[in-house]
MIRO-447408 format. One record per residue (C-alpha): residue number from 1; residue in one letter; x negated, y, z negated. Coordinates in pm, 1 decimal. Each point is the difference from the previous one (the first is absolute). Layout:
REM residues N
+------+------+----------+----------+----------+
! resi ! resn !        u !        v !        w !
+------+------+----------+----------+----------+
!  NUM !    A !        X !        Y !        Z !
...
+------+------+----------+----------+----------+
END
This chain:
REM residues 94
+------+------+----------+----------+----------+
! resi ! resn !        u !        v !        w !
+------+------+----------+----------+----------+
!    1 !    M !  -5739.0 !   8214.1 ! -10617.5 !
!    2 !    S !   -179.5 !    344.2 !     48.9 !
!    3 !    R !   -131.1 !    254.4 !   -238.9 !
!    4 !    P !    262.3 !    278.1 !    -43.8 !
!    5 !    K !    -51.7 !    269.3 !    221.0 !
!    6 !    K !   -267.3 !    276.5 !   -251.5 !
!    7 !    C !    189.2 !    393.4 !     25.9 !
!    8 !    R !   -186.2 !    202.0 !    271.3 !
!    9 !    C !     37.0 !    353.7 !    -72.8 !
!   10 !    I !    132.5 !    196.0 !    277.1 !
!   11 !    N !    -83.1 !    421.7 !     59.3 !
!   12 !    C !    140.3 !     49.2 !    338.8 !
!   13 !    T !    359.0 !      8.5 !    117.6 !
!   14 !    P !     -1.4 !     39.0 !    330.2 !
!   15 !    N !    193.8 !    229.8 !    198.5 !
!   16 !    V !    108.3 !   -175.1 !    284.2 !
!   17 !    S !    111.2 !   -423.5 !     41.8 !
!   18 !    Y !   -115.8 !    -69.1 !    364.2 !
!   19 !    F !   -260.6 !     48.0 !    225.1 !
!   20 !    K !     81.6 !   -104.2 !    395.7 !
!   21 !    P !   -110.1 !     47.7 !    399.2 !
!   22 !    R !    208.6 !    315.9 !    145.6 !
!   23 !    G !    189.5 !    -59.7 !    227.4 !
!   24 !    I !    121.2 !   -383.5 !   -119.4 !
!   25 !    P !    350.3 !      7.0 !   -183.4 !
!   26 !    L !    -37.0 !   -198.8 !   -320.5 !
!   27 !    L !    258.0 !   -239.6 !     45.0 !
!   28 !    H !   -303.3 !   -146.1 !    269.1 !
!   29 !    L !   -290.8 !      5.7 !   -201.0 !
!   30 !    E !   -138.2 !   -280.9 !   -242.4 !
!   31 !    E !    -65.7 !     78.0 !   -333.3 !
!   32 !    I !   -246.6 !     -9.7 !   -256.8 !
!   33 !    S !     62.8 !     98.1 !   -353.3 !
!   34 !    L !   -314.0 !    188.2 !   -183.2 !
!   35 !    G !     62.5 !    -74.0 !   -342.3 !
!   36 !    L !    -40.2 !    296.2 !   -275.0 !
!   37 !    D !   -273.9 !   -189.3 !   -154.8 !
!   38 !    E !   -128.5 !     37.1 !    304.8 !
!   39 !    L !     26.4 !    322.5 !    109.7 !
!   40 !    E !   -161.9 !    120.8 !   -309.7 !
!   41 !    A !   -266.2 !   -218.2 !     72.6 !
!   42 !    I !   -105.7 !    135.2 !    313.7 !
!   43 !    R !     42.2 !    365.9 !   -137.5 !
!   44 !    L !   -258.7 !    -42.8 !   -278.2 !
!   45 !    A !   -272.0 !   -203.1 !    251.2 !
!   46 !    D !     93.8 !    176.6 !    379.6 !
!   47 !    Y !    114.5 !    292.2 !   -123.3 !
!   48 !    E !   -175.9 !    121.6 !   -310.1 !
!   49 !    G !   -295.8 !   -182.1 !     73.3 !
!   50 !    H !     -1.5 !   -169.4 !   -309.9 !
!   51 !    Y !   -206.6 !   -342.3 !    -68.5 !
!   52 !    H !    141.9 !   -279.4 !    -93.2 !
!   53 !    E !    -94.6 !    -78.3 !   -319.1 !
!   54 !    E !    121.8 !    374.0 !   -136.2 !
!   55 !    A !    337.3 !    -46.1 !    223.4 !
!   56 !    A !     66.8 !   -348.3 !   -151.9 !
!   57 !    R !      1.6 !    159.6 !   -353.1 !
!   58 !    K !    157.8 !    317.1 !    126.2 !
!   59 !    M !    315.6 !   -288.6 !     78.3 !
!   60 !    N !   -116.1 !   -145.8 !   -288.3 !
!   61 !    I !    -81.2 !   -347.4 !    192.4 !
!   62 !    S !   -289.0 !   -171.9 !     42.9 !
!   63 !    R !   -237.4 !     72.4 !    279.9 !
!   64 !    A !     48.9 !   -325.3 !    182.2 !
!   65 !    T !    384.4 !     44.3 !    -24.6 !
!   66 !    F !    -93.5 !    345.2 !    139.6 !
!   67 !    G !   -174.6 !   -115.1 !    258.5 !
!   68 !    R !    292.2 !   -285.0 !    161.1 !
!   69 !    I !    214.0 !    264.7 !    -26.9 !
!   70 !    L !   -157.8 !    257.8 !    184.4 !
!   71 !    D !    -92.3 !   -280.4 !    238.6 !
!   72 !    E !    353.4 !   -116.8 !     95.7 !
!   73 !    A !     79.2 !    422.6 !     32.6 !
!   74 !    R !   -218.0 !     67.7 !    219.4 !
!   75 !    H !     86.1 !   -342.5 !    207.0 !
!   76 !    K !    345.9 !    123.7 !     34.4 !
!   77 !    V !    -23.8 !    376.6 !    119.3 !
!   78 !    S !   -279.8 !   -158.1 !    215.6 !
!   79 !    D !    316.1 !   -225.3 !    190.3 !
!   80 !    A !    226.9 !    284.5 !      4.7 !
!   81 !    I !   -247.3 !    220.4 !    162.2 !
!   82 !    V !   -111.2 !   -237.5 !    252.3 !
!   83 !    N !    330.9 !   -190.0 !     39.0 !
!   84 !    G !    164.4 !    314.7 !     -6.2 !
!   85 !    K !    269.4 !   -110.2 !   -249.8 !
!   86 !    A !    161.2 !    138.2 !   -267.8 !
!   87 !    L !   -117.3 !     66.9 !   -291.4 !
!   88 !    R !    234.1 !      9.2 !   -344.4 !
!   89 !    I !   -126.9 !    113.3 !   -325.5 !
!   90 !    E !    181.8 !   -165.5 !   -250.8 !
!   91 !    I !    118.0 !    257.9 !   -293.3 !
!   92 !    K !    135.3 !   -261.7 !   -280.0 !
!   93 !    Y !   -193.3 !    -81.8 !   -375.5 !
!   94 !    N !    -80.0 !   -328.1 !   -148.0 !
+------+------+----------+----------+----------+
END
């Protein structure tokens, strides 16, 4: 049995929930789902330029957990860009 997920502090709410390649209908695209915690990790590390330790503190998680979330988020975003997939931001709270 795994440990329960620690509550993660998310301080951004996206204005949009989809990104997709132009000119291809959404129903013809494979979709990748990006969670709010992954979006927050990208925002803190890449957009705002925080170091992992500081960003982890802002999300109320460990630095190692932050690193894993960020790695997975970057992989998903790069997969969507490189392979022309739709990227859906999950706007739900657990």
